[in-house]
LUMGUFI-295465 format. One line per field, with one value per residue: y negated, x negated, z of N, C-alpha, C, O in turn; residue in three letters. Coordinates in Angstrom, 1 decimal, always signed. Each point is the difference from the previous one (the first is absolute). Example, Ala and Ser with C-alpha at 12.3 -4.5 7.8 and 13.67 -1.06 7.14 Angstrom:
2
n_v (+5.7, -1.1)
n_u (-13.2, +1.4)
n_w (+7.8, -1.4)
ca_v (-1.2, -1.1)
ca_u (+0.9, -0.9)
ca_w (+0.0, +0.0)
c_v (-1.2, -1.1)
c_u (-0.9, +0.8)
c_w (+0.0, +0.8)
o_v (+0.0, -1.1)
o_u (-1.0, -0.5)
o_w (+0.7, +0.1)
aa (ALA, SER)
! end
This chain:
210
n_v (-23.9, +1.5, -1.0, +0.2, +1.0, +1.5, +1.0, +0.9, +0.0, +1.1, +1.3, +0.3, +2.4, -1.3, -0.4, -2.2, -1.6, -0.7, +1.9, +1.0, -0.6, -1.8, +1.9, +0.9, -1.0, +0.4, +1.4, +1.7, -1.5, -0.8, -2.0, -2.0, -1.1, -0.8, -1.8, -2.0, +0.3, +0.4, -2.0, -1.0, -2.5, +0.6, -0.1, -2.5, +0.3, +1.3, -1.4, +1.4, -2.3, +1.6, -1.3, -1.6, -1.0, +0.8, +1.1, -0.6, -0.1, -1.0, -2.2, +0.6, -0.5, -2.1, -0.1, +0.5, +0.8, +1.5, +1.6, -1.0, +1.3, -2.9, +1.0, -1.4, +0.8, -1.8, +0.5, +0.3, -1.4, -0.6, +1.2, -1.0, -2.6, -0.4, +1.7, -1.8, -1.7, +1.3, +0.3, -2.2, -0.3, +1.2, -1.9, -1.8, -1.0, +0.9, -0.5, +1.8, -1.9, +1.5, -1.7, +0.6, -0.1, +0.5, +2.3, -2.1, -1.2, +0.7, -1.3, -1.7, +1.1, -0.9, +1.7, -0.5, -1.6, -2.4, +1.1, -1.7, +1.2, -1.0, +1.5, -2.5, +0.3, -1.5, -0.5, -0.4, +2.1, -1.3, +0.6, -0.7, -1.7, -1.0, +1.5, -0.6, -2.1, +1.1, -0.4, +0.9, +0.8, +0.7, -1.9, +0.5, -2.1, +1.0, -1.7, +1.6, -1.4, +0.1, -1.4, -1.7, -1.4, +1.2, -1.7, -2.3, -1.2, -0.8, -1.1, -1.7, -1.7, -1.3, -2.3, -1.8, +0.1, +1.4, -1.7, +1.2, -2.3, +0.0, -2.0, +0.4, -2.6, -1.9, -1.7, -0.2, +0.3, -2.0, +0.7, -2.0, +1.7, +0.7, +2.2, -1.0, +0.9, -0.2, +0.0, +0.6, -0.8, +1.4, +1.0, +0.1, +2.0, -0.3, +1.4, -0.3, +1.9, -0.8, +1.1, -1.4, -0.1, -1.1, +0.0, -2.2, +1.6, +1.6, +1.5, +0.2, +0.8, -2.4, -0.6, +1.8, +0.1, -0.8)
n_u (-70.8, +1.1, -2.1, +1.8, +1.7, +0.8, -2.8, +2.2, +0.4, -0.4, +1.3, +0.7, -1.6, -1.8, -1.8, +0.6, -0.2, +2.0, +0.9, -0.8, -1.2, +0.4, -0.9, +1.6, +0.0, +0.9, -0.3, +0.6, +1.1, +0.3, -1.6, +1.2, +1.0, -1.1, -0.7, +1.6, -0.1, -0.9, +0.8, +1.7, +0.4, -1.7, +2.4, -1.1, +1.9, -1.5, +1.4, -0.6, -0.7, -1.6, -0.4, -0.7, -1.6, +2.1, -1.0, +0.6, -1.5, -2.2, +0.1, -0.2, -1.9, -1.5, +0.3, -1.9, -1.6, +1.0, +0.6, +1.1, -2.3, -0.3, -1.7, -1.6, +0.1, -1.0, -1.2, +2.8, -2.1, -0.9, -1.6, -1.5, -1.1, -1.6, -1.9, -1.6, -1.1, -1.5, -2.5, -1.2, -0.5, -1.5, +0.4, -1.8, +1.6, +1.6, +2.1, -1.7, -0.8, -0.5, -1.2, +0.3, -2.3, +1.4, +0.3, -0.4, +1.4, +0.2, -1.9, +1.2, +0.2, +2.0, +0.3, -0.6, +1.7, -0.9, -0.9, -0.6, +0.2, +0.0, -1.4, -1.1, +1.9, -0.3, +0.7, -2.2, +0.6, +0.2, -0.8, -2.5, -1.1, +0.4, -1.9, -2.3, +0.6, +0.3, +2.6, -1.2, +0.2, -2.1, +1.4, +0.2, -0.3, -0.4, -0.4, -0.2, -1.5, -1.6, -0.9, -0.2, +1.7, -0.6, -1.6, -0.4, +1.2, -1.5, -1.6, +1.1, +1.6, -1.0, -0.6, +0.4, -0.8, +2.0, +1.0, +0.1, +0.2, +1.6, -0.7, +2.3, -1.2, +1.7, -0.8, +1.6, -1.5, -1.0, +1.6, -1.6, +1.0, -2.0, +1.0, -1.8, -0.5, -0.4, -2.0, +1.1, -1.2, +0.5, +1.7, -2.8, +0.2, -1.7, +1.3, -1.9, -0.7, -0.5, -1.3, -1.2, -0.6, -1.9, +0.1, +0.6, +0.0, +0.9, -0.6, -2.5, +0.9, +1.4, -1.2, +1.4, -2.1, -0.8)
n_w (+293.4, -1.5, +0.5, +1.1, -0.8, +0.8, +0.3, -1.3, +2.3, -2.3, +0.0, -2.1, -1.1, -0.5, +1.0, +0.5, -1.5, -0.6, -0.2, -1.9, +2.0, -1.6, -1.8, +0.5, +1.6, -2.6, +1.8, -1.6, -1.1, -1.9, -1.0, +0.5, -1.0, -1.8, -0.9, -0.2, -2.2, -1.9, +0.9, -1.9, -0.7, +1.3, +0.3, +0.1, -2.0, +0.4, -0.2, -1.5, +0.6, +0.4, +1.1, +1.5, -0.4, -1.3, -0.9, -2.6, -1.2, +0.0, +0.6, -2.4, -0.7, +0.5, -2.1, -0.6, +0.1, +1.3, -0.5, -2.0, -0.1, +0.4, -1.6, +0.0, -1.7, +0.9, -1.7, -0.8, -0.1, -2.4, -1.8, +1.0, -0.7, -2.1, -0.2, +0.2, -0.1, -1.0, +1.9, +1.2, -2.5, +0.1, +1.3, -1.2, +0.7, -0.5, -1.3, +0.3, +0.5, -1.9, +0.7, -2.0, +0.6, -1.7, +1.0, +0.2, -1.4, -2.1, -0.7, -0.1, -2.2, +1.1, +1.3, -2.1, -0.8, +0.4, -2.6, +1.3, -1.0, +2.1, +1.1, -0.9, -1.3, -1.0, +1.7, -1.5, -1.0, -1.4, -2.3, -1.0, +0.3, -2.4, -1.7, -0.5, -0.3, -1.6, +0.9, +1.1, -2.5, +0.0, +0.5, -2.6, +0.7, -2.0, +0.9, -1.6, -0.2, +1.7, -2.6, +1.5, +0.6, -0.9, -0.9, +1.2, -1.0, -0.9, -0.2, +0.4, -1.0, -1.7, +0.6, -0.6, -1.9, -0.2, +0.2, -1.7, +0.3, -1.2, +0.6, -0.4, +0.0, -0.5, +0.2, +0.4, -1.4, +0.8, -1.1, +0.6, -1.5, +0.0, -0.5, +1.2, -1.5, +2.5, -1.4, +1.6, +1.5, -2.5, +0.9, -0.3, -0.6, +1.6, -1.1, +1.9, +0.0, +1.7, -1.9, -0.3, +1.8, +0.7, -2.9, +0.4, -1.3, -0.7, +1.2, -0.8, -1.4, +0.6, +1.9, +0.6, +1.4, -2.5)
ca_v (-0.3, -0.5, -1.5, -0.9, -0.9, +1.0, +1.2, +1.2, +0.8, +1.0, +1.2, +0.9, -1.2, -0.6, -1.6, -0.8, -0.1, -1.8, -0.3, +0.5, -0.9, +1.0, -0.6, +1.3, +0.9, +0.3, +1.2, -1.0, +0.4, +1.5, +0.8, +0.1, +1.1, +2.0, -0.1, +1.1, +1.9, +0.7, -0.1, +1.3, -0.4, +0.5, -0.5, +0.1, +0.4, -0.8, -0.5, -0.7, -0.9, -0.3, -1.0, +0.3, -0.6, -0.5, +0.9, +0.4, +1.3, +0.1, -0.9, +0.4, +1.3, +0.3, -0.4, +1.6, +0.2, -1.0, +1.0, +0.0, -0.8, -0.1, -0.8, -0.6, -0.2, -0.8, -0.8, -1.4, -0.4, -1.1, +1.2, +1.0, -0.4, +0.0, +1.2, +0.1, -0.5, +0.8, +0.8, -0.9, -0.8, +1.0, +0.8, +1.2, -1.2, +1.1, +0.4, -0.4, -0.5, +0.4, -0.6, +0.8, +0.8, +1.6, +0.7, -0.3, -0.1, +1.4, +1.1, -0.3, -0.2, +1.3, +0.6, -0.3, +1.3, -0.7, -1.1, -0.3, -0.7, -1.1, -1.2, +1.0, +1.3, -0.1, +0.2, +1.7, +0.7, -0.6, +1.4, +1.0, -0.1, +0.5, +1.7, +0.5, -0.4, +0.4, +0.8, +1.2, -0.8, -1.6, -0.7, -1.3, -0.3, -1.4, -0.4, -1.0, -0.4, +0.4, +1.3, +0.6, +0.3, +1.1, +1.6, +1.0, +1.0, +0.9, +0.8, +0.7, +1.5, +0.9, +0.6, +0.4, -0.1, -1.7, -0.5, -1.7, -0.8, -1.2, -1.1, -0.8, -0.4, -0.7, -0.6, -0.8, -1.6, -0.5, +0.1, -0.6, -0.5, +1.3, +0.4, +1.1, +0.7, -0.2, +0.9, -0.2, +0.5, +1.2, +0.3, +1.7, +0.2, +1.0, +0.8, +1.1, +0.5, +0.5, +1.5, +0.9, -0.6, -0.4, +1.6, -0.1, -1.2, +0.0, -0.6, -0.6, -1.7, -0.3, -0.5, +0.8, +0.7, +1.0)
ca_u (+0.8, -0.1, +0.8, +0.8, -1.0, -1.8, +0.8, +0.3, -1.1, +1.2, -0.5, -0.9, -1.1, +0.4, +0.4, -0.5, -1.3, +0.6, +0.1, -1.4, -0.9, -1.1, -0.9, +0.0, -0.5, +0.9, +0.3, +1.7, +1.4, +0.8, -1.1, -0.9, +0.4, -0.8, -1.6, -0.2, +0.6, -0.6, -0.4, +0.7, +0.3, +1.1, +0.2, -0.6, -1.5, -1.1, -0.4, -1.6, +0.5, -1.2, -0.4, +1.3, +1.0, +1.1, -0.2, +1.3, -0.2, -0.1, +1.5, +1.6, -0.3, +0.9, +2.0, +0.2, -0.1, -0.4, -1.5, -1.0, -0.8, -0.4, -0.3, +0.3, -1.4, +0.4, -1.1, +0.4, +0.5, +1.8, +1.5, -0.4, +0.9, +1.4, +1.0, +0.8, +1.0, +0.8, +0.6, +0.6, +0.8, +0.8, +0.4, -1.2, -1.9, -1.4, -1.1, -1.3, -0.7, -1.6, -0.8, -0.8, +0.0, +0.3, -0.1, -0.7, +1.0, +0.8, -0.2, +0.4, +1.6, +0.4, +0.1, +1.6, +1.3, +0.6, -0.3, +0.9, -1.0, +0.7, -0.7, -1.0, +0.1, -1.1, -0.4, -0.7, +0.2, +1.3, +1.2, -1.0, +0.0, +1.3, -0.2, -0.6, +0.3, +0.7, -0.8, +0.5, +1.7, -0.2, +0.3, -1.0, +1.1, -1.0, +0.4, -0.4, +0.4, -1.2, -0.4, -1.7, +0.4, +0.9, -0.6, -0.5, +1.8, +0.4, -0.8, +0.3, +1.1, -1.1, -0.8, +0.7, +1.7, +0.9, +0.6, -0.3, +1.4, -0.1, +1.2, +0.3, +1.5, +0.6, +0.9, +1.2, +0.2, +1.1, -0.8, +0.5, +1.2, +0.3, -1.2, -0.8, -0.9, -1.1, -0.3, -1.1, -0.8, +0.3, -0.9, -0.1, +0.5, -0.4, +0.9, -0.4, +0.0, -1.2, +1.1, -1.8, -1.5, -0.9, -0.6, -1.3, -0.6, +1.3, +0.7, -0.5, +1.0, +0.0, -1.0, -0.3, -0.7, +0.6)
ca_w (-0.3, -1.6, +0.2, -1.5, -1.6, +0.1, -1.0, +0.5, -0.1, +0.4, +1.1, -0.6, -0.7, -1.2, +0.5, -0.6, +0.2, +0.9, +1.7, +0.3, -0.4, -1.0, -1.1, -1.5, +0.5, +0.6, -0.7, -0.3, +1.2, -0.6, +0.4, +1.3, +0.3, -0.1, +0.9, +1.7, -0.3, +0.0, +1.0, +1.0, +1.7, +1.1, +1.3, +1.4, -0.7, -0.5, -1.6, -0.6, -0.9, -0.8, -0.9, +0.1, -0.7, +1.1, +0.8, -0.4, +0.6, +1.8, +0.2, -0.5, +0.6, +1.4, -0.5, -0.5, +1.7, +0.7, +0.6, -0.8, +0.4, -0.9, +0.2, -1.2, -0.5, -0.8, -0.2, -0.1, +1.3, -0.5, +0.5, +1.3, +0.6, -0.5, +0.4, +1.3, -0.9, -1.1, +1.1, +0.6, -0.3, -0.1, +1.3, +0.9, +0.6, +0.6, -1.3, +0.1, -0.9, +0.7, -0.5, -0.3, -1.7, +0.2, +1.1, +0.9, +1.1, +0.4, +0.7, +1.5, +0.6, +0.7, -1.2, -0.4, -0.7, -1.7, -0.6, -1.4, -1.8, -1.7, -1.5, +0.4, -0.2, -1.0, +0.8, +0.3, +0.9, +0.6, +0.1, +1.0, +1.6, +0.7, +0.0, +1.2, +1.2, -0.2, +0.7, -1.0, +0.3, +0.0, -0.8, -0.5, -1.1, -0.8, -1.4, -1.5, -1.2, -0.5, +0.1, +0.4, +1.3, -0.9, -0.5, +1.1, +0.3, -0.9, +0.9, +1.6, -0.2, -0.4, +1.1, +0.9, -0.8, +0.1, -0.8, -0.7, -0.5, -0.6, +0.5, -0.6, +0.7, -0.2, +0.2, -0.9, -0.2, -1.6, -1.2, -1.2, +1.0, -0.2, +1.3, -0.4, +1.2, +0.1, +1.1, +1.4, -0.2, +0.7, +1.3, +0.5, +1.9, +0.3, +1.9, +0.7, +1.2, +0.2, +1.2, +0.5, +0.1, -1.0, +0.6, -1.5, -0.6, -0.7, +1.8, +1.3, +0.1, -1.4, -0.4, +0.0, -1.7, -0.4)
c_v (-1.2, -1.5, -0.6, +0.1, +0.4, +0.9, +0.8, +1.1, +1.5, +1.0, +0.6, -1.0, -0.5, -1.3, -0.8, -0.1, -1.0, +0.3, -0.4, -1.7, +1.2, -1.3, +0.7, +1.1, +1.3, +1.3, -0.7, +1.6, +1.5, +1.2, +0.5, +0.7, +1.6, +0.0, +0.6, +0.9, +0.1, +0.1, +0.6, +0.1, +0.7, -0.5, +0.3, +0.1, -2.0, -0.3, -1.2, -0.4, -0.4, -1.6, -0.3, -1.5, -1.2, +1.3, +1.0, +1.9, +0.4, -0.5, +1.3, +1.6, +0.0, -0.7, +1.6, +0.0, -1.2, +0.8, +0.2, -1.0, +0.2, -0.8, -0.6, -0.6, -1.1, -0.9, -1.2, -0.6, -0.6, +0.9, +0.9, -0.5, +0.3, +0.9, +0.2, -1.1, +0.6, +1.0, +0.0, -0.3, +1.8, +1.3, +1.2, -0.4, +1.1, +0.7, -0.7, -0.1, -0.5, -0.8, +0.6, +0.8, +1.3, +0.1, -0.2, -0.3, +1.0, +0.8, -0.1, +0.2, +1.3, +1.3, +0.2, +1.4, +0.4, -0.9, -1.0, -1.0, -1.0, -1.3, +1.3, +1.6, +0.0, -0.6, +1.0, +0.4, -0.4, +1.0, +1.3, -0.6, +0.1, +0.8, +0.2, -0.3, +0.5, +1.8, +1.4, -0.5, -1.7, -0.1, -1.0, -0.1, -1.2, -0.8, -1.3, -0.4, -0.3, +1.5, +0.7, +0.3, +1.1, +0.7, +0.6, +0.3, +1.3, +0.8, +0.2, +1.1, +1.1, +1.3, +0.4, +0.1, -0.6, -0.2, -1.5, +0.5, -1.4, -0.4, -1.0, -0.5, -0.5, -1.2, -0.6, -1.2, -0.7, -0.2, -0.6, -0.6, +1.6, +0.6, +1.2, +0.9, -0.7, +1.0, -0.1, +1.0, +1.3, +0.2, +1.3, -0.3, +1.8, +0.3, +1.1, +0.2, +0.8, +1.4, +0.5, -0.5, +0.7, +1.7, +0.4, -1.1, -1.3, -0.8, -1.0, -1.6, -0.2, +0.0, +1.1, +0.8, +1.2, +1.7)
c_u (+0.0, +1.1, +0.8, -1.0, -1.1, +0.4, -0.5, -1.4, +0.2, -1.4, -1.0, -0.5, +0.7, +0.6, +0.3, -0.8, -0.1, -0.5, -1.5, -0.4, -1.6, -0.8, +0.2, -0.7, +1.1, +0.8, +0.9, +1.1, +0.0, -1.5, -0.2, +1.8, +0.2, -1.1, +0.6, +1.4, -1.7, -1.1, +0.7, -0.3, +0.8, -0.8, -1.5, -1.7, -0.6, -0.6, -1.5, +1.0, -1.2, +0.1, +1.6, +0.6, +0.5, +0.5, +1.8, -0.2, +0.4, +1.0, +0.8, -0.5, +0.8, +1.0, +0.6, +0.7, -0.4, -1.3, -1.0, -0.8, -1.2, -1.3, -0.3, -1.7, -0.2, -1.4, -0.2, +0.6, +1.2, +0.9, +0.2, +0.9, +2.2, +0.8, +0.4, +1.3, +1.2, +0.9, +1.1, +1.2, +0.7, -0.2, -0.9, -0.6, -0.8, -1.5, -1.3, -0.3, -1.2, -0.6, -1.4, -0.2, -0.4, -1.1, -0.6, +1.0, +0.3, -0.7, +0.1, +1.5, +0.1, +0.4, +1.1, +0.3, -0.2, -0.4, +0.3, -1.7, +0.6, -1.5, -1.7, -0.5, -2.0, -0.9, -0.7, +0.6, +1.6, +0.8, -0.1, +0.7, +1.9, +1.0, -0.4, +1.1, +1.6, +0.0, +1.2, +1.5, +0.2, +0.0, -1.0, +1.0, -0.9, +1.0, -1.0, +0.4, -1.2, -0.2, -1.3, +0.5, +1.3, -1.0, -0.4, +1.4, -0.1, -1.1, +0.0, +0.9, -0.6, -0.5, +1.3, +1.8, +0.6, +0.5, +0.0, +0.7, -0.4, +1.7, -0.2, +1.4, +0.2, +1.1, +0.7, -0.1, +0.4, -1.1, +1.0, +1.9, +0.4, -1.0, -0.7, -0.7, -1.2, -0.5, -1.2, -1.4, -0.3, -1.2, +0.0, +0.2, -0.2, +0.0, +0.0, +0.4, -1.0, +0.9, -1.5, -0.9, -0.7, -0.2, -1.2, -0.4, +1.0, +1.1, -0.4, +0.2, -0.4, -1.4, -1.2, -0.6, +1.4, -1.4)
c_w (-1.0, +0.0, -1.4, -0.9, +0.2, -1.1, +1.1, +0.1, +0.7, +1.4, -0.8, -0.2, -1.3, +0.3, -1.3, -0.5, +0.3, +1.4, +0.3, -0.3, -0.5, -0.4, -0.7, +1.0, +1.3, -0.4, -0.5, +0.5, -0.4, +0.3, +1.5, +0.7, -0.6, +1.2, +1.5, -0.2, +0.2, +1.3, +1.9, +1.5, +0.9, +1.4, +1.0, -1.3, -0.4, -1.6, +0.2, -1.6, -1.1, -0.6, +0.2, -0.9, +0.9, +1.3, +0.3, +0.5, +1.6, -0.2, +0.6, +0.6, +1.5, +0.2, +0.2, +1.9, +1.1, +0.6, -0.8, +0.1, -1.7, +0.2, -1.3, -0.1, -0.9, +0.1, +0.0, +1.2, -0.1, +0.3, +1.0, +0.7, -0.7, +0.5, +1.6, -0.1, -0.5, +0.7, +0.3, -0.2, -0.6, +1.0, +0.7, +0.3, +0.9, -1.0, +0.2, -1.1, +0.2, -1.3, -0.2, -1.6, +0.7, -0.9, +1.2, +1.0, +0.5, +1.4, +1.4, +0.1, +0.1, -1.4, -0.4, +0.0, -1.6, +0.2, -1.5, -0.6, -0.8, +0.0, +0.7, -0.5, -0.5, +1.1, +1.2, +1.5, +0.7, +0.1, +0.9, +1.1, +0.5, +0.0, +1.6, +1.0, +0.1, +0.5, -0.7, +0.1, -0.5, -1.7, -0.4, -1.8, -0.3, -1.3, -0.7, -0.7, -0.9, -0.5, +0.5, +0.9, -0.5, -0.3, +1.6, +0.7, -1.1, +0.2, +1.5, -0.5, -0.2, +1.4, +1.5, +0.0, +0.4, -1.3, -0.7, -0.8, -0.5, +0.3, -1.4, +0.0, -1.1, +0.1, -0.6, -0.1, -1.1, -1.0, -1.1, +0.5, +0.4, +1.2, -0.4, +0.9, +0.2, +0.9, +0.6, -0.5, +1.3, +1.3, -0.1, +1.9, -0.1, +1.6, +0.2, +1.1, +0.5, +1.0, +0.2, -0.2, -1.3, +0.0, -1.3, -0.7, -0.6, +1.1, +0.6, -0.4, -1.5, -0.5, -0.3, -1.4, +0.1, +0.0)
o_v (-1.1, -0.1, -0.3, -0.4, -0.7, +0.0, +0.0, +0.4, +0.1, -0.5, +0.2, -1.2, +0.4, -0.3, +0.7, +0.9, -0.3, -0.8, -0.7, -0.4, +1.0, -1.1, -0.1, +1.0, +0.2, -0.2, -1.1, +1.0, +0.9, +1.1, +1.0, +0.9, +0.9, +0.8, +1.0, +0.2, -0.2, +1.0, +0.5, +0.9, +0.0, -0.2, +1.2, +0.0, -1.1, +0.7, -1.0, +0.8, -1.0, +0.3, +0.6, +0.1, -0.7, -0.4, +0.5, +0.5, +0.5, +0.9, +0.2, +0.8, +0.7, -0.3, +0.2, -0.5, -1.1, -0.8, +0.5, -1.1, +1.0, -0.9, +0.6, -0.6, +0.4, -0.7, -0.7, +0.2, +0.0, -0.1, +0.9, +0.6, +0.2, -0.3, +0.9, +0.6, -0.4, +0.4, +0.7, -0.1, -0.2, +1.2, +1.1, +0.2, -0.1, +0.4, -1.3, +0.9, -0.8, +0.6, +0.0, +0.3, +0.2, -0.8, +1.1, +0.4, +0.2, +0.7, +0.8, -0.4, +0.9, -0.5, +0.4, +1.0, +1.1, -0.8, +0.5, -1.0, +0.1, -1.1, +1.1, +0.5, +1.0, -0.1, +0.5, -0.8, +0.6, +0.3, +0.7, +0.6, +0.4, -0.1, +0.4, +1.0, -0.5, +0.8, -0.2, -0.4, -0.8, +0.8, -0.7, +0.9, -0.9, +0.6, -1.1, +0.6, -0.1, +1.0, +1.0, +1.0, -0.5, +1.2, +1.3, +0.9, +0.9, +1.1, +0.9, +1.2, +1.1, +1.2, +1.0, +0.0, -1.1, +0.9, -1.1, +1.1, -0.5, +0.8, -0.5, +0.6, +0.7, +0.7, -0.3, -0.7, +0.6, -0.4, +0.5, -0.9, +0.2, -0.8, +0.9, -0.2, -0.3, +0.5, -0.4, +0.8, -0.1, -0.4, +0.6, -0.9, +0.7, -0.5, +0.8, -1.0, +0.9, +0.0, +1.2, -0.2, +0.7, +0.6, +0.9, -1.1, -1.2, -1.0, -0.7, -0.9, +0.7, +0.3, -0.4, +0.2, +0.6, +1.1)
o_u (-0.5, +1.2, -0.6, -1.1, -1.0, +1.1, -1.0, -0.6, +0.2, -1.1, -1.0, +0.1, +1.1, +1.2, -0.1, -0.7, -1.0, -0.7, -0.2, +0.4, -0.6, -0.1, -0.9, -0.3, +0.0, +0.5, +0.2, -0.3, -0.2, +0.1, -0.5, -0.2, +0.6, -0.1, -0.4, +0.6, -0.2, -0.8, -0.3, -0.3, +1.2, -1.2, -0.2, -1.2, +0.6, -1.0, -0.1, +0.6, +0.3, +0.3, +0.9, +1.2, -0.6, +0.7, +0.3, +0.7, +1.0, +0.7, +0.3, +0.8, +0.8, +0.3, +1.2, +1.1, -0.6, -0.8, -1.0, +0.6, -0.3, +0.1, +0.9, -0.5, +0.4, +0.1, -1.0, +1.1, +0.9, +1.0, +0.8, +0.9, +1.1, +1.1, +0.8, +1.1, +1.2, +1.1, +1.0, +0.9, +1.2, -0.2, +0.3, -1.2, -1.1, -1.2, +0.2, +0.3, -0.4, +0.4, -0.7, +0.9, -0.7, -0.6, -0.2, -0.2, +0.0, +0.6, -0.5, +0.6, -0.7, +0.0, +0.9, -0.6, +0.3, +0.0, +0.4, -0.4, +0.2, +0.2, -0.1, -1.1, -0.4, -1.0, +0.6, +0.0, +0.4, +0.7, +0.8, +1.0, +0.4, +1.0, +0.9, +0.2, +0.5, -0.9, +1.0, +0.5, +0.9, -0.5, -0.6, +0.4, -0.2, +0.5, -0.2, +1.1, +0.3, +0.2, -0.4, -0.5, +0.9, +0.2, +0.0, -0.2, +0.9, +0.4, -0.6, -0.2, +0.2, +0.1, +0.1, +0.9, -0.4, -0.3, -0.1, +0.2, -1.0, +0.9, -1.1, +1.0, -0.8, +1.0, -0.8, +0.7, +0.6, -1.1, +1.0, +0.2, +1.2, -0.8, +0.4, +0.0, -0.5, +0.7, -1.1, +0.2, -0.3, -1.2, +1.1, -0.1, +0.7, -0.6, +0.7, +0.6, -0.2, +0.7, +0.1, -0.1, +0.6, -0.1, -0.5, -0.1, -0.2, +0.6, +0.7, -0.5, -0.6, +0.0, -1.1, +0.6, +0.6, +0.4)
o_w (+0.2, -0.2, -1.1, +0.0, -0.4, -0.6, +0.9, -1.0, +1.2, +0.3, +0.7, +0.2, -0.2, -0.3, -1.0, +0.5, +0.6, +0.6, +1.0, -1.1, +0.5, +0.4, -0.8, -0.6, +1.2, -1.1, +0.4, +0.6, +0.8, +0.5, +0.3, +0.8, +0.6, +0.8, +0.6, +1.0, +1.2, +0.0, +1.0, +0.8, -0.2, +0.3, +0.4, +0.4, -0.2, -0.4, +0.8, -0.7, -0.7, -1.2, -0.6, -0.1, +0.7, +0.9, +1.1, +0.7, +0.5, -0.5, +1.2, +0.6, +0.4, +1.2, +0.3, +0.3, -0.3, +0.5, +0.5, +0.1, -0.6, +0.8, -0.7, +0.9, -1.1, +1.0, +0.3, +0.5, +0.8, +0.8, -0.1, +0.7, +0.5, +0.3, +0.5, +0.0, +0.3, -0.2, -0.2, +0.9, -0.3, -0.2, +0.7, -0.2, +0.5, +0.2, +0.0, -0.8, +0.8, -1.0, +1.0, -0.8, +0.9, -0.7, +0.5, +1.1, +1.2, +0.8, +0.7, +1.0, -0.4, -1.1, +0.7, +0.3, -0.7, +0.9, -1.0, +0.6, -1.3, -0.5, +0.5, +0.4, +0.6, -0.6, +1.0, +0.9, +1.0, +0.9, +0.7, +0.4, +1.0, +0.5, +0.8, +0.7, +1.1, -0.2, -0.8, +1.0, -0.1, -0.7, +0.8, -0.8, +0.8, -0.9, +0.4, -0.4, -1.2, +0.6, -0.5, +0.4, +0.5, +0.3, +0.1, +0.9, +0.2, +0.2, +0.5, +0.2, +0.6, +0.1, +0.7, +0.9, +0.4, -0.7, +0.6, -0.5, +0.4, -0.2, -0.3, +0.0, -0.7, -0.1, -0.8, +0.7, -0.9, +0.1, -0.6, +0.9, +0.2, +0.7, -0.6, +1.2, -1.1, +0.9, -0.6, -0.9, +1.2, -0.1, +0.0, +0.7, -0.8, +1.0, -0.6, +0.6, -0.8, +1.0, +0.3, -1.2, -0.8, +1.1, -0.6, +0.4, +0.2, -0.3, +0.6, +0.7, -0.8, -1.2, -0.3, -1.0, +0.9, -0.4)
aa (ARG, ARG, ALA, PRO, GLY, THR, PRO, ARG, LEU, GLY, ALA, VAL, PRO, GLY, LEU, PRO, ASP, ALA, ALA, TYR, GLU, HIS, ASP, GLY, GLN, LEU, THR, LYS, ARG, HIS, VAL, ARG, ALA, ALA, THR, LEU, ALA, ALA, LEU, ALA, PRO, ALA, PRO, GLY, GLU, LEU, LEU, TRP, ASP, VAL, GLY, GLY, GLY, SER, GLY, SER, ILE, ALA, VAL, GLU, TRP, MET, ARG, THR, HIS, PRO, ALA, CYS, ARG, ALA, VAL, THR, VAL, GLU, ARG, ASP, PRO, VAL, ARG, ALA, ALA, ARG, ILE, ALA, ARG, ASN, ALA, ASP, ARG, LEU, GLY, VAL, PRO, ALA, LEU, ASP, VAL, VAL, THR, GLY, SER, ALA, PRO, ALA, ALA, LEU, ALA, GLN, LEU, PRO, SER, PRO, ASP, ALA, VAL, PHE, ILE, GLY, GLY, GLY, LEU, THR, ALA, PRO, GLY, LEU, LEU, ASP, ALA, CYS, TRP, ASN, ALA, LEU, PRO, GLU, GLY, GLY, ARG, LEU, VAL, ALA, ASN, THR, VAL, THR, LEU, GLU, SER, GLU, ALA, LEU, LEU, ALA, ASP, ALA, ARG, ARG, ARG, LEU, GLY, GLY, GLU, LEU, VAL, ARG, LEU, SER, VAL, ALA, HIS, ALA, VAL, PRO, VAL, GLY, GLY, PHE, THR, GLY, TRP, ARG, GLN, ALA, MET, PRO, VAL, THR, GLN, TRP, ALA, VAL, GLU, LYS, THR, SER, GLY, PRO, THR, GLY, PRO, ASP, ALA, ALA, GLY, PRO, GLY, ALA, ASP, ALA)
! end
């Protein structure tokens, strides 16, 4: 329940950025809402949030339904502790926070229904491990702002299909005595559903030889 004078937190994804304790590693509000829409959480499903940062994706996945579960993997112990605090403050204390580096930290996790990759895309084997862990019907969504990771996502789309989009948000800010737009860094997002098992070299995984 909201205490008097505190920010209103809605029941749908896209909480205000100020709701989170963070060090700048935060999927911002409008991109977060689009990311959760692509992940399409359903009751009882499990999310892997890889490169948790502040844990916002996992937190809002779990807030969509009491039966939704999530594991967030974060290699920085300070950030991992911050994720746990955010989860507790925002009503999902059952969020499982794993401190470790992916893909190694993924090996012992239960099979996910969906995977979000918010960091570490260039780590060798990470995209392969996430894709291979998904069952048929599972969803994978990856966000990036770097050209190097964007190239990996373009290659993954060529091999596995899915949708590649660029999300761009601008905020109105003071410009002298007037108001203008300040553009945030554009986010490239790849979203794909695993509809069948590997059938050839182009479907064997993001790191397969062509």
